[in-house]
C-alpha positions in Angstrom: 79.8 82.1 65.2 76.2 81.6 66.6 75.9 78.2 65.7 78.9 75.5 67.4 78.7 76.9 71.2 81.1 75.7 73.8 80.6 74.7 77.9 83.2 77.2 78.8 82.6 80.8 79.3 86.1 81.4 78.7 87.6 82.0 75.4 91.8 82.1 74.8 94.2 83.1 72.3 91.9 85.5 69.8 93.4 87.9 67.8 92.2 91.5 68.1 89.2 92.2 66.2 85.0 92.6 67.2 83.6 89.6 68.0 80.0 88.8 69.1 79.8 86.7 72.2 76.6 84.5 72.1 74.8 82.3 75.4 72.4 79.7 74.9 70.4 78.1 77.5 71.9 74.1 77.3 68.1 72.6 77.8 66.4 75.3 75.2 68.4 76.0 72.5 65.8 78.7 71.5 66.8 81.1 74.2 70.0 82.7 73.4 71.2 86.3 74.0 74.5 88.0 72.0 76.9 91.3 73.0 79.7 92.8 71.1 83.0 92.7 72.5 86.1 94.0 71.4 89.9 92.6 71.3 92.6 95.7 71.2 96.3 94.8 70.6 98.1 95.2 73.6 100.8 97.3 71.8 98.1 99.7 70.6 96.8 100.6 74.2 97.7 103.0 76.2 100.3 105.8 75.9 103.7 105.0 74.5 106.7 104.5 76.8 108.5 108.0 78.1 111.3 108.0 76.5 112.6 111.1 76.8 111.2 112.8 80.1 111.4 116.3 81.3 110.5 117.7 84.6 106.6 118.1 84.5 106.5 119.4 88.1 107.9 122.8 87.7 106.2 125.8 88.7 102.8 123.5 88.8 100.4 124.0 92.0 101.4 122.6 94.8 99.8 122.4 98.6 100.7 120.9 101.9 99.2 119.8 104.9 100.5 122.8 106.6 102.7 125.8 106.5 105.7 126.7 109.4 107.3 129.8 108.8 107.8 131.2 105.6 108.3 127.5 104.4 105.3 127.4 101.6 104.4 124.9 99.6 105.9 126.1 96.4 109.2 126.5 97.4 109.3 122.6 96.1 108.9 122.9 92.6 110.1 126.4 92.0 113.4 124.8 90.2 115.7 126.3 92.9 117.1 123.3 94.9 118.6 125.3 98.1 117.4 124.1 101.1 119.5 126.5 103.7 118.4 126.7 107.1 117.9 130.2 107.6 114.3 131.4 106.2 114.5 133.9 103.3 115.8 133.9 99.7 118.4 131.6 100.0 116.8 129.4 102.1 113.5 128.2 99.5 112.8 125.2 101.1 109.0 124.5 102.1 108.4 123.3 105.6 105.2 121.9 107.7 104.4 122.5 111.1 106.2 120.2 113.6 105.1 117.2 116.0 102.1 116.7 113.6 101.5 112.5 112.0 102.0 111.7 108.5 102.5 115.3 106.9 102.6 115.6 103.0 103.2 117.9 100.2 101.6 117.6 96.5 101.6 118.9 93.1 99.1 118.7 90.4 100.9 118.1 87.0 97.6 119.8 85.0 96.8 116.6 83.0 97.5 112.8 83.2 101.3 111.7 82.5 103.9 108.8 82.0 106.2 109.2 84.6 109.3 107.4 85.1 111.1 109.2 88.0 111.2 111.7 90.9 113.8 113.6 92.1 113.8 114.6 95.5 116.9 117.4 97.0 116.8 117.3 100.7 117.3 120.2 102.9 120.6 121.3 102.6 122.4 122.1 106.2 124.9 121.3 108.1 123.2 119.5 110.9 122.0 116.4 109.5 120.1 115.7 112.1 117.4 117.5 110.3 118.2 116.4 106.8 117.3 112.8 108.3 114.0 114.2 109.4 112.6 112.8 105.8 112.5 108.9 106.6 110.5 106.2 105.6 108.0 108.1 103.4 105.2 107.1 100.7 105.3 108.6 96.9 101.8 108.5 96.0 100.6 108.9 92.3 97.0 109.4 90.9 95.1 110.3 87.8 92.7 111.9 90.2 93.4 114.4 93.4 94.6 112.7 96.7 92.9 113.6 99.3 95.3 114.4 102.7 92.0 114.3 105.3 92.3 110.4 104.3 94.8 107.9 106.6 98.0 106.5 105.1 96.4 103.0 105.1 93.4 104.0 103.3 95.7 105.6 100.2 97.9 102.7 100.2 95.3 100.2 100.1 92.9 102.3 97.1 93.1 100.3 93.8 93.5 103.2 92.3 96.4 105.3 93.4 99.9 103.7 93.0 102.3 104.2 95.6 106.2 103.8 96.1 107.8 103.4 100.1 110.9 104.8 100.6 112.5 102.8 103.7 115.1 104.7 106.1 116.1 108.3 106.1 117.0 109.7 102.2 120.3 111.5 101.7 120.7 114.9 100.0 119.4 113.6 97.2 117.0 110.6 96.2 115.8 109.3 92.7 112.6 106.7 93.1 111.6 105.4 90.2 108.0 105.3 88.9 108.1 102.8 86.2 106.0 104.1 83.6 103.4 105.1 86.1 100.3 107.0 85.2 99.5 110.0 87.2 98.5 113.5 87.7 98.8 113.8 91.3 101.6 113.4 93.4 101.9 113.4 96.7 105.0 113.1 99.1 103.6 112.1 102.4 105.4 110.8 105.8 104.9 107.4 107.6 105.5 109.1 111.1 105.9 112.2 113.2 107.1 115.1 111.5 108.2 117.8 110.2 108.5 117.5 106.5 110.5 119.9 104.6 112.6 119.3 101.4 114.5 121.5 98.8 112.7 120.4 95.6 110.7 117.9 94.1 111.2 117.2 90.8 108.5 114.6 88.7 110.3 113.5 85.3 107.6 112.0 82.9 106.2 113.1 79.7 102.7 114.4 78.6 99.9 112.2 77.7 98.4 115.0 75.5 98.0 114.1 71.6 98.6 110.0 72.8 96.5 107.5 73.4 94.6 108.2 76.7 95.9 105.9 79.5 94.7 102.9 81.2 91.8 104.0 83.2 89.6 101.4 85.2 86.7 103.9 86.0 86.0 105.7 82.8 85.9 101.9 81.4 84.0 100.4 83.9 81.5 102.8 84.6 80.0 104.4 81.1 76.9 107.0 80.7 74.4 104.9 79.7 71.7 107.8 79.2 71.9 111.5 79.1 74.7 113.6 77.9 78.0 112.9 79.6 79.6 114.9 82.3 83.3 115.5 81.4 85.7 114.5 84.2 83.3 112.7 86.1 84.5 110.3 87.7 83.5 107.0 90.3 84.4 103.7 91.9 83.2 100.9 93.6 86.0 99.2 96.2 86.5 96.7 96.8 85.1 94.7 93.8 84.6 91.8 94.2 83.2 92.6 98.0 82.6 89.3 100.5 80.4 91.9 103.2 80.5 95.5 102.5 81.8 98.3 100.0 82.3 101.8 99.4 80.7 103.7 96.3 83.1 107.2 96.1 82.6 110.1 93.5 85.5 112.3 92.1 83.7 114.5 91.1 80.7 117.6 91.7 77.5 116.0 92.6 74.4 117.2 91.3 71.5 118.1 93.9 70.1 114.9 94.0 71.9 112.1 93.8 71.1 108.4 93.9 72.5 105.0 94.3 70.4 101.8 92.8 71.6 98.4 92.6 69.6 95.6 90.9 70.1 92.0 90.8 70.6 89.7 87.1 67.2 89.5 87.3 66.4 93.2 86.7 64.7 93.5 90.6 65.4 96.7 92.5 67.2 95.7 95.7 68.8 98.7 97.1 68.2 102.5 96.5 70.4 105.1 98.4 71.3 108.8 98.5 74.6 109.9 98.1 76.0 112.2 101.0 77.3 115.2 100.9 80.9 113.5 101.5 80.5 111.7 98.5 81.4 108.2 100.2 78.6 105.7 100.8 79.2 102.6 102.6 77.0 99.8 102.4 76.8 96.1 103.5 73.7 95.0 102.4 72.9 91.3 102.7 73.0 89.6 99.0 73.4 86.5 97.7 76.5 85.5 95.9 76.5 86.9 92.3 76.3 90.0 89.7 74.9 93.4 90.7 74.1 96.3 88.5 74.8 99.6 90.4 73.4 103.0 88.7 74.4 106.5 89.8 71.7 108.7 89.2 73.6 112.2 88.9 70.7 114.7 87.9 69.5 114.0 84.7 72.3 111.6 84.0 72.6 107.9 84.6 75.9 105.6 84.8 76.0 102.0 85.1 78.4 99.9 87.2 78.7 96.1 88.1 79.9 94.6 91.0 80.1 91.6 92.5 79.1 89.2 95.7 81.6 87.0 96.4 81.2 83.7 98.8 
């Protein structure tokens, strides 16, 4: 209320609504500042639970790490669960090259959706040794495109990419629960050597169109502070908080001149960097512990984020 203060910076048990947070110097009562904050009703956050899921992957754009023979990626989500040995119209099975490590197949659902499960129809064959090639694999779920050139450990540790790991050899049919995950891109990736082949993958969920937007840590943390807002401009800092080093990654198209600026809590600029074409900037600044503000300058637009140096 601007008059009754407490020493702790933690407030609990507040009802949903709009508040003003006041901060005052304990020794200089005249030195104070305020900021607005909104507390949302948890029941109103995010899309509703998906209770009537449909196969969102059917005939959507798909890709894979490599292709052997006629086993193109689109066979995996064309609605045909046939996966015979012989190539041709009765095979309808994708197939990557042999021998490579951590091979993958990926589908773009076209929009972020609430996902309930993935159904996998394995290769249909009389040779059980071929069927068991689908062994120890990850299912990655992300609102942003998943780069197949990134290492498996990097993807598994990424805080904005959800994953499920299937242990052992898959049977003729497997259904994996996704527990209402939010995602647009689904990748199935072996943890060992290939090849990777499946007859069909069905991704069941509910479109979020017309519903409240799903929770998006990038959009919540990094908002434009000046200039026109760029649609679908997404970036992240990880890890955050950091101890020794952190990485800035951009998931959108870059302007010709894109820079990263760092400021301390006193408003002093402590870092200025140019974003490389790889859209990935790794930094190891010798900062003291505390809060720092990062500005990503993309042409005429500026985006702000906050990063914490931990002890």
